[in-house]
VMD Tcl script that builds the backbone (N, CA, C; Angstrom):
set m [mol new atoms 411]
animate dup $m
set s [atomselect $m all]
$s set {name element resname resid chain x y z} {
  {N N MET 1 A 110.930 104.763 67.330}
  {CA C MET 1 A 110.512 105.391 68.464}
  {C C MET 1 A 111.446 104.621 69.644}
  {N N LYS 2 A 111.783 105.382 70.560}
  {CA C LYS 2 A 112.671 104.920 71.739}
  {C C LYS 2 A 111.695 104.761 72.946}
  {N N ILE 3 A 111.544 103.504 73.223}
  {CA C ILE 3 A 110.547 102.811 74.294}
  {C C ILE 3 A 111.318 102.363 75.400}
  {N N VAL 4 A 110.924 102.967 76.524}
  {CA C VAL 4 A 111.595 102.514 78.019}
  {C C VAL 4 A 110.690 101.310 78.381}
  {N N LEU 5 A 111.278 100.310 78.858}
  {CA C LEU 5 A 110.708 99.006 79.388}
  {C C LEU 5 A 111.292 98.857 80.829}
  {N N MET 6 A 110.456 98.966 81.897}
  {CA C MET 6 A 110.919 98.652 83.173}
  {C C MET 6 A 109.745 97.992 83.910}
  {N N ALA 7 A 110.154 97.510 85.171}
  {CA C ALA 7 A 109.137 96.809 86.045}
  {C C ALA 7 A 109.528 96.716 87.535}
  {N N ASP 8 A 108.869 96.843 88.450}
  {CA C ASP 8 A 109.271 96.588 89.796}
  {C C ASP 8 A 109.365 95.104 90.000}
  {N N ASN 9 A 110.031 94.674 91.005}
  {CA C ASN 9 A 110.631 93.147 91.061}
  {C C ASN 9 A 109.349 92.184 90.881}
  {N N ARG 10 A 108.153 92.562 91.562}
  {CA C ARG 10 A 107.098 91.602 91.566}
  {C C ARG 10 A 106.412 91.571 90.204}
  {N N LYS 11 A 106.707 92.605 89.385}
  {CA C LYS 11 A 106.149 92.771 88.017}
  {C C LYS 11 A 107.030 92.314 86.866}
  {N N SER 12 A 108.283 91.831 87.144}
  {CA C SER 12 A 109.223 91.526 86.253}
  {C C SER 12 A 108.654 90.447 85.217}
  {N N GLU 13 A 108.203 89.385 85.709}
  {CA C GLU 13 A 107.609 88.344 84.939}
  {C C GLU 13 A 106.653 88.712 84.076}
  {N N LEU 14 A 105.687 89.590 84.490}
  {CA C LEU 14 A 104.651 90.288 83.760}
  {C C LEU 14 A 105.157 91.086 82.716}
  {N N LEU 15 A 106.278 91.847 82.725}
  {CA C LEU 15 A 106.898 92.504 81.751}
  {C C LEU 15 A 107.530 91.560 80.578}
  {N N VAL 16 A 108.133 90.454 81.028}
  {CA C VAL 16 A 108.652 89.574 80.162}
  {C C VAL 16 A 107.418 88.913 79.365}
  {N N ASN 17 A 106.462 88.562 80.006}
  {CA C ASN 17 A 105.266 87.966 79.199}
  {C C ASN 17 A 104.741 88.946 78.278}
  {N N PHE 18 A 104.717 90.364 78.617}
  {CA C PHE 18 A 104.201 91.503 77.902}
  {C C PHE 18 A 105.135 91.528 76.588}
  {N N CYS 19 A 106.519 91.462 76.885}
  {CA C CYS 19 A 107.333 91.473 75.737}
  {C C CYS 19 A 107.331 90.380 74.779}
  {N N ILE 20 A 107.108 89.283 75.331}
  {CA C ILE 20 A 106.842 88.072 74.491}
  {C C ILE 20 A 105.558 88.148 73.585}
  {N N ALA 21 A 104.524 88.639 74.208}
  {CA C ALA 21 A 103.317 88.768 73.518}
  {C C ALA 21 A 103.457 89.847 72.345}
  {N N TYR 22 A 104.080 90.932 72.659}
  {CA C TYR 22 A 104.079 92.050 71.680}
  {C C TYR 22 A 105.546 92.163 71.035}
  {N N LYS 23 A 106.281 91.022 70.961}
  {CA C LYS 23 A 107.566 90.958 70.341}
  {C C LYS 23 A 107.658 91.669 68.967}
  {N N ALA 24 A 106.774 91.227 68.180}
  {CA C ALA 24 A 106.784 91.688 66.700}
  {C C ALA 24 A 106.571 93.141 66.799}
  {N N LEU 25 A 105.832 93.676 67.523}
  {CA C LEU 25 A 105.862 95.315 67.705}
  {C C LEU 25 A 106.968 95.973 68.230}
  {N N LEU 26 A 107.335 95.366 69.336}
  {CA C LEU 26 A 108.555 95.973 70.159}
  {C C LEU 26 A 109.860 95.899 69.311}
  {N N GLU 27 A 110.129 94.993 68.539}
  {CA C GLU 27 A 111.327 94.833 67.987}
  {C C GLU 27 A 111.365 95.767 66.683}
  {N N LYS 28 A 110.405 96.454 66.334}
  {CA C LYS 28 A 110.538 97.488 65.396}
  {C C LYS 28 A 111.185 98.874 65.805}
  {N N HIS 29 A 111.469 98.904 67.279}
  {CA C HIS 29 A 111.684 100.092 67.896}
  {C C HIS 29 A 113.040 99.967 68.689}
  {N N GLN 30 A 113.532 101.228 69.183}
  {CA C GLN 30 A 114.765 100.995 70.043}
  {C C GLN 30 A 114.190 101.038 71.528}
  {N N LEU 31 A 114.539 99.899 72.232}
  {CA C LEU 31 A 114.093 99.560 73.504}
  {C C LEU 31 A 115.256 100.026 74.462}
  {N N ILE 32 A 114.893 100.622 75.628}
  {CA C ILE 32 A 115.847 101.093 76.742}
  {C C ILE 32 A 115.361 100.518 77.969}
  {N N SER 33 A 116.234 100.232 78.903}
  {CA C SER 33 A 115.874 99.896 80.349}
  {C C SER 33 A 117.234 99.846 81.058}
  {N N VAL 34 A 117.063 99.544 82.310}
  {CA C VAL 34 A 118.161 99.429 83.189}
  {C C VAL 34 A 119.002 98.135 82.784}
  {N N TYR 35 A 120.423 97.866 83.150}
  {CA C TYR 35 A 121.052 96.801 82.659}
  {C C TYR 35 A 120.431 95.445 83.022}
  {N N ASN 36 A 119.934 95.174 84.364}
  {CA C ASN 36 A 119.407 93.984 84.694}
  {C C ASN 36 A 118.106 93.451 83.923}
  {N N THR 37 A 117.238 94.547 83.716}
  {CA C THR 37 A 116.044 94.288 83.141}
  {C C THR 37 A 116.275 94.194 81.604}
  {N N ALA 38 A 117.294 94.815 81.001}
  {CA C ALA 38 A 117.655 94.554 79.611}
  {C C ALA 38 A 118.052 93.181 79.418}
  {N N LYS 39 A 118.998 92.651 80.346}
  {CA C LYS 39 A 119.640 91.267 80.259}
  {C C LYS 39 A 118.534 90.286 80.433}
  {N N LEU 40 A 117.401 90.421 81.180}
  {CA C LEU 40 A 116.414 89.567 81.404}
  {C C LEU 40 A 115.614 89.527 80.240}
  {N N LEU 41 A 115.322 90.666 79.518}
  {CA C LEU 41 A 114.311 90.742 78.443}
  {C C LEU 41 A 115.113 90.108 77.226}
  {N N LYS 42 A 116.471 90.249 77.116}
  {CA C LYS 42 A 117.160 89.516 76.094}
  {C C LYS 42 A 117.046 88.133 76.190}
  {N N ALA 43 A 117.306 87.654 77.340}
  {CA C ALA 43 A 117.410 86.093 77.620}
  {C C ALA 43 A 116.028 85.578 77.629}
  {N N SER 44 A 114.867 86.180 77.991}
  {CA C SER 44 A 113.720 85.633 78.064}
  {C C SER 44 A 112.710 85.887 76.959}
  {N N ALA 45 A 112.981 87.039 76.258}
  {CA C ALA 45 A 111.878 87.382 75.137}
  {C C ALA 45 A 112.776 87.678 73.850}
  {N N ASP 46 A 114.188 87.381 74.010}
  {CA C ASP 46 A 115.013 87.617 72.807}
  {C C ASP 46 A 114.872 88.847 71.924}
  {N N LEU 47 A 114.807 89.860 72.787}
  {CA C LEU 47 A 114.609 91.308 72.281}
  {C C LEU 47 A 116.023 92.121 72.706}
  {N N ASP 48 A 116.406 92.927 71.727}
  {CA C ASP 48 A 117.565 93.783 71.710}
  {C C ASP 48 A 117.194 94.949 72.553}
  {N N VAL 49 A 117.647 95.071 73.934}
  {CA C VAL 49 A 117.226 96.114 74.582}
  {C C VAL 49 A 118.604 96.803 75.204}
  {N N SER 50 A 118.576 98.116 74.910}
  {CA C SER 50 A 119.908 98.891 75.396}
  {C C SER 50 A 119.799 98.848 76.892}
  {N N GLY 51 A 120.905 98.515 77.534}
  {CA C GLY 51 A 120.772 98.543 79.002}
  {C C GLY 51 A 121.468 99.658 79.590}
  {N N LEU 52 A 121.049 100.507 80.489}
  {CA C LEU 52 A 121.733 101.380 81.175}
  {C C LEU 52 A 122.544 100.795 82.235}
  {N N SER 53 A 123.720 101.135 82.355}
  {CA C SER 53 A 124.610 100.421 83.424}
  {C C SER 53 A 124.536 101.250 84.749}
  {N N VAL 54 A 123.475 101.382 85.364}
  {CA C VAL 54 A 123.190 101.878 86.505}
  {C C VAL 54 A 122.268 101.194 87.391}
  {N N ASP 55 A 122.133 101.451 88.692}
  {CA C ASP 55 A 121.229 100.839 89.530}
  {C C ASP 55 A 119.853 101.476 89.204}
  {N N TYR 56 A 118.800 100.720 89.680}
  {CA C TYR 56 A 117.441 101.022 89.571}
  {C C TYR 56 A 117.049 102.536 89.754}
  {N N SER 57 A 117.305 102.988 90.926}
  {CA C SER 57 A 116.952 104.409 91.146}
  {C C SER 57 A 117.622 105.495 90.392}
  {N N SER 58 A 118.962 105.203 90.167}
  {CA C SER 58 A 119.551 106.289 89.290}
  {C C SER 58 A 119.285 105.957 87.983}
  {N N GLY 59 A 118.664 104.820 87.435}
  {CA C GLY 59 A 118.102 104.515 86.273}
  {C C GLY 59 A 116.890 105.443 85.985}
  {N N PHE 60 A 116.036 105.787 86.941}
  {CA C PHE 60 A 115.108 106.665 86.722}
  {C C PHE 60 A 115.500 107.981 86.648}
  {N N GLU 61 A 116.512 108.415 87.316}
  {CA C GLU 61 A 117.100 109.786 87.101}
  {C C GLU 61 A 117.677 109.997 85.900}
  {N N GLN 62 A 118.460 108.899 85.195}
  {CA C GLN 62 A 119.048 109.036 83.893}
  {C C GLN 62 A 117.957 109.031 82.811}
  {N N LEU 63 A 116.811 108.281 83.051}
  {CA C LEU 63 A 115.872 108.157 82.004}
  {C C LEU 63 A 115.121 109.671 82.125}
  {N N ALA 64 A 115.007 110.281 83.312}
  {CA C ALA 64 A 114.331 111.586 83.379}
  {C C ALA 64 A 115.073 112.506 82.615}
  {N N SER 65 A 116.412 112.548 82.776}
  {CA C SER 65 A 117.266 113.540 82.054}
  {C C SER 65 A 117.116 113.327 80.537}
  {N N ARG 66 A 117.008 112.064 80.125}
  {CA C ARG 66 A 116.921 111.973 78.598}
  {C C ARG 66 A 115.334 112.426 78.210}
  {N N ALA 67 A 114.212 112.126 79.076}
  {CA C ALA 67 A 112.990 112.648 78.793}
  {C C ALA 67 A 112.977 114.202 78.593}
  {N N LYS 68 A 113.833 114.833 79.472}
  {CA C LYS 68 A 113.820 116.334 79.435}
  {C C LYS 68 A 114.067 116.761 78.095}
  {N N PHE 69 A 114.945 116.141 77.336}
  {CA C PHE 69 A 115.537 116.503 76.004}
  {C C PHE 69 A 114.811 115.676 75.042}
  {N N ASN 70 A 113.696 115.097 75.173}
  {CA C ASN 70 A 113.041 114.330 74.327}
  {C C ASN 70 A 113.757 113.208 73.756}
  {N N GLY 71 A 114.560 112.526 74.554}
  {CA C GLY 71 A 115.386 111.501 74.227}
  {C C GLY 71 A 114.562 110.239 74.323}
  {N N ILE 72 A 113.466 110.185 74.868}
  {CA C ILE 72 A 112.659 108.831 74.854}
  {C C ILE 72 A 111.075 109.179 74.315}
  {N N ASP 73 A 110.439 108.347 73.778}
  {CA C ASP 73 A 109.125 108.616 73.204}
  {C C ASP 73 A 108.055 108.036 73.898}
  {N N CYS 74 A 108.165 107.011 74.632}
  {CA C CYS 74 A 107.258 106.445 75.706}
  {C C CYS 74 A 107.726 105.534 76.649}
  {N N VAL 75 A 107.087 105.461 77.827}
  {CA C VAL 75 A 107.565 104.668 78.939}
  {C C VAL 75 A 106.555 103.568 79.368}
  {N N ILE 76 A 106.966 102.265 79.389}
  {CA C ILE 76 A 106.212 101.214 80.028}
  {C C ILE 76 A 106.912 100.872 81.268}
  {N N TYR 77 A 106.331 101.151 82.330}
  {CA C TYR 77 A 106.902 100.871 83.743}
  {C C TYR 77 A 105.773 100.152 84.576}
  {N N LEU 78 A 105.813 98.960 84.546}
  {CA C LEU 78 A 104.763 98.092 85.358}
  {C C LEU 78 A 105.049 98.263 86.890}
  {N N ARG 79 A 104.293 99.020 87.442}
  {CA C ARG 79 A 104.642 99.297 88.915}
  {C C ARG 79 A 103.651 98.217 89.811}
  {N N ASP 80 A 104.507 98.064 90.825}
  {CA C ASP 80 A 103.698 97.132 92.015}
  {C C ASP 80 A 103.086 98.181 92.973}
  {N N GLY 81 A 101.847 98.256 92.957}
  {CA C GLY 81 A 101.153 99.186 93.684}
  {C C GLY 81 A 100.929 98.893 95.164}
  {N N ILE 82 A 101.402 97.552 95.461}
  {CA C ILE 82 A 101.252 97.215 96.891}
  {C C ILE 82 A 102.571 97.438 97.544}
  {N N ALA 83 A 103.670 96.791 97.155}
  {CA C ALA 83 A 105.024 96.787 97.786}
  {C C ALA 83 A 105.677 98.094 97.252}
  {N N LYS 84 A 106.081 98.923 98.252}
  {CA C LYS 84 A 106.866 99.998 97.908}
  {C C LYS 84 A 108.326 99.692 98.179}
  {N N GLU 85 A 108.897 99.339 97.081}
  {CA C GLU 85 A 110.281 98.724 97.131}
  {C C GLU 85 A 111.512 99.830 97.223}
  {N N GLY 86 A 111.082 100.966 97.288}
  {CA C GLY 86 A 112.063 102.041 97.403}
  {C C GLY 86 A 112.285 102.802 96.011}
  {N N SER 87 A 111.741 102.134 94.946}
  {CA C SER 87 A 111.953 102.816 93.763}
  {C C SER 87 A 111.292 103.956 93.639}
  {N N ASN 88 A 111.645 105.055 93.008}
  {CA C ASN 88 A 111.081 106.335 92.879}
  {C C ASN 88 A 110.969 106.898 91.592}
  {N N PRO 89 A 110.024 106.477 90.839}
  {CA C PRO 89 A 109.784 106.902 89.508}
  {C C PRO 89 A 109.127 108.282 89.265}
  {N N ALA 90 A 108.923 108.947 90.279}
  {CA C ALA 90 A 108.076 110.328 90.343}
  {C C ALA 90 A 108.874 111.403 89.402}
  {N N GLU 91 A 110.180 111.485 89.410}
  {CA C GLU 91 A 111.024 112.453 88.745}
  {C C GLU 91 A 110.653 112.027 87.109}
  {N N LEU 92 A 110.827 110.819 86.890}
  {CA C LEU 92 A 110.615 110.318 85.447}
  {C C LEU 92 A 109.251 110.518 84.866}
  {N N LEU 93 A 108.231 110.120 85.733}
  {CA C LEU 93 A 106.804 110.493 85.344}
  {C C LEU 93 A 106.443 111.869 85.229}
  {N N ASP 94 A 107.091 112.868 86.104}
  {CA C ASP 94 A 106.677 114.030 86.092}
  {C C ASP 94 A 107.365 114.710 84.907}
  {N N VAL 95 A 108.482 114.363 84.502}
  {CA C VAL 95 A 109.110 114.763 83.158}
  {C C VAL 95 A 108.413 114.406 81.925}
  {N N CYS 96 A 107.948 113.297 82.089}
  {CA C CYS 96 A 106.993 112.726 80.878}
  {C C CYS 96 A 105.811 113.680 80.806}
  {N N ASP 97 A 105.216 113.776 81.848}
  {CA C ASP 97 A 103.967 114.891 82.008}
  {C C ASP 97 A 104.190 116.124 81.365}
  {N N GLN 98 A 105.525 116.661 81.811}
  {CA C GLN 98 A 105.949 117.995 81.353}
  {C C GLN 98 A 106.155 118.251 79.860}
  {N N ASN 99 A 106.505 116.909 79.239}
  {CA C ASN 99 A 107.003 116.839 77.835}
  {C C ASN 99 A 106.107 116.104 76.989}
  {N N THR 100 A 104.983 115.812 77.447}
  {CA C THR 100 A 103.922 115.006 76.700}
  {C C THR 100 A 104.558 113.769 76.260}
  {N N ILE 101 A 105.190 113.059 77.019}
  {CA C ILE 101 A 105.681 111.701 76.701}
  {C C ILE 101 A 104.618 110.697 77.468}
  {N N PRO 102 A 104.043 109.882 76.430}
  {CA C PRO 102 A 102.920 108.972 77.194}
  {C C PRO 102 A 103.801 107.791 78.102}
  {N N TYR 103 A 103.130 107.320 79.106}
  {CA C TYR 103 A 103.516 106.309 79.868}
  {C C TYR 103 A 102.480 105.387 80.275}
  {N N ALA 104 A 102.853 104.224 80.549}
  {CA C ALA 104 A 101.990 103.187 81.121}
  {C C ALA 104 A 102.527 102.577 82.487}
  {N N THR 105 A 101.652 102.468 83.298}
  {CA C THR 105 A 102.027 101.895 84.699}
  {C C THR 105 A 101.466 100.541 84.980}
  {N N ASN 106 A 100.712 100.056 84.198}
  {CA C ASN 106 A 100.123 98.756 84.497}
  {C C ASN 106 A 99.776 98.079 83.187}
  {N N ILE 107 A 99.417 96.723 83.255}
  {CA C ILE 107 A 99.544 95.989 81.944}
  {C C ILE 107 A 98.445 96.477 81.000}
  {N N ALA 108 A 97.244 96.855 81.511}
  {CA C ALA 108 A 96.188 97.390 80.741}
  {C C ALA 108 A 96.573 98.635 79.759}
  {N N SER 109 A 97.111 99.611 80.529}
  {CA C SER 109 A 97.632 100.832 79.854}
  {C C SER 109 A 98.749 100.404 78.910}
  {N N ALA 110 A 99.671 99.579 79.485}
  {CA C ALA 110 A 100.720 99.210 78.481}
  {C C ALA 110 A 100.227 98.652 77.132}
  {N N GLU 111 A 99.236 97.736 77.106}
  {CA C GLU 111 A 98.716 97.180 75.964}
  {C C GLU 111 A 98.067 98.299 75.089}
  {N N ILE 112 A 97.446 99.289 75.705}
  {CA C ILE 112 A 96.909 100.305 74.914}
  {C C ILE 112 A 98.010 101.203 74.272}
  {N N LEU 113 A 99.001 101.505 75.102}
  {CA C LEU 113 A 100.176 102.264 74.527}
  {C C LEU 113 A 100.825 101.600 73.415}
  {N N ILE 114 A 101.157 100.209 73.638}
  {CA C ILE 114 A 102.027 99.689 72.556}
  {C C ILE 114 A 101.186 99.444 71.285}
  {N N THR 115 A 99.814 99.261 71.318}
  {CA C THR 115 A 99.056 99.170 70.095}
  {C C THR 115 A 98.906 100.622 69.500}
  {N N ALA 116 A 98.891 101.688 70.142}
  {CA C ALA 116 A 98.784 102.932 69.756}
  {C C ALA 116 A 100.080 103.354 69.064}
  {N N VAL 117 A 101.253 102.829 69.635}
  {CA C VAL 117 A 102.634 103.137 68.859}
  {C C VAL 117 A 102.415 102.474 67.604}
  {N N ASP 118 A 102.109 101.130 67.533}
  {CA C ASP 118 A 101.990 100.390 66.280}
  {C C ASP 118 A 101.083 100.981 65.396}
  {N N ALA 119 A 99.870 101.593 65.640}
  {CA C ALA 119 A 98.961 102.269 64.876}
  {C C ALA 119 A 99.299 103.424 64.252}
  {N N GLY 120 A 100.497 104.064 64.935}
  {CA C GLY 120 A 101.022 105.363 64.340}
  {C C GLY 120 A 100.454 106.462 65.083}
  {N N SER 121 A 99.818 106.197 66.140}
  {CA C SER 121 A 99.066 107.261 67.017}
  {C C SER 121 A 100.093 108.313 67.669}
  {N N LEU 122 A 101.204 107.695 67.896}
  {CA C LEU 122 A 102.446 108.424 68.522}
  {C C LEU 122 A 103.409 109.077 67.634}
  {N N ASP 123 A 102.875 109.001 66.330}
  {CA C ASP 123 A 103.985 109.699 65.328}
  {C C ASP 123 A 104.226 111.139 65.547}
  {N N TYR 124 A 103.596 111.828 66.249}
  {CA C TYR 124 A 103.673 113.177 66.732}
  {C C TYR 124 A 105.192 113.329 67.562}
  {N N ARG 125 A 105.513 112.351 68.114}
  {CA C ARG 125 A 106.721 112.243 68.813}
  {C C ARG 125 A 108.019 112.431 67.872}
  {N N GLU 126 A 107.829 111.824 66.716}
  {CA C GLU 126 A 108.977 112.017 65.769}
  {C C GLU 126 A 108.971 113.392 65.340}
  {N N TRP 127 A 107.920 114.016 65.269}
  {CA C TRP 127 A 107.790 115.520 64.757}
  {C C TRP 127 A 108.492 116.209 65.873}
  {N N THR 128 A 108.078 116.182 67.165}
  {CA C THR 128 A 108.663 116.809 68.233}
  {C C THR 128 A 110.168 116.626 68.377}
  {N N ASN 129 A 110.483 115.420 68.077}
  {CA C ASN 129 A 112.092 115.018 68.168}
  {C C ASN 129 A 112.773 115.889 67.201}
  {N N SER 130 A 112.172 115.832 66.085}
  {CA C SER 130 A 113.012 116.493 64.862}
  {C C SER 130 A 112.966 118.190 65.201}
  {N N GLU 131 A 111.794 118.588 65.638}
  {CA C GLU 131 A 111.931 120.064 65.933}
  {C C GLU 131 A 112.863 120.400 67.015}
  {N N TYR 132 A 112.999 119.471 67.983}
  {CA C TYR 132 A 113.772 119.753 69.156}
  {C C TYR 132 A 115.240 119.687 68.778}
  {N N SER 133 A 115.450 118.737 67.982}
  {CA C SER 133 A 117.020 118.553 67.357}
  {C C SER 133 A 117.415 119.694 66.565}
  {N N GLU 134 A 116.503 120.496 65.849}
  {CA C GLU 134 A 116.890 121.474 65.079}
  {C C GLU 134 A 116.830 122.838 65.824}
  {N N GLY 135 A 116.544 122.741 67.189}
  {CA C GLY 135 A 116.608 123.839 67.902}
  {C C GLY 135 A 115.350 124.875 67.927}
  {N N ALA 136 A 114.198 124.376 67.299}
  {CA C ALA 136 A 112.975 125.074 67.170}
  {C C ALA 136 A 112.227 125.199 68.359}
  {N N ILE 137 A 112.349 124.353 69.320}
  {CA C ILE 137 A 111.558 124.297 70.567}
  {C C ILE 137 A 112.440 124.904 71.580}
}
mol reanalyze $m
mol bondsrecalc $m
mol representation Tube
mol addrep $m
């Protein structure tokens, strides 16, 4: 599975702790983030995360584009509901809704999502991806 890992600035430490706690589950999958977050997760949690070499806001746009073509399977984006830092994940989350790509925006839903991935509850994504790549969708 292709899993996006992102967090607002005030939630970065929480994302690192999440990745450390679920490292055994996460390292079974292809992980994607923006460059700085990927670098942070590599250094702090020793995870291999592919980093998009873009700034944060255009990272959302690039990920939304991938989601339109089922290039990602789920998104964990820990949002800071208090501080509005200028990040605008709306396009990414909208595309996830349109393409039935599950996402989590807080630690509780992130834990549910990652355990669902591990339990095989999102295996339908692999079917969706193979159907899409064959041109059936």
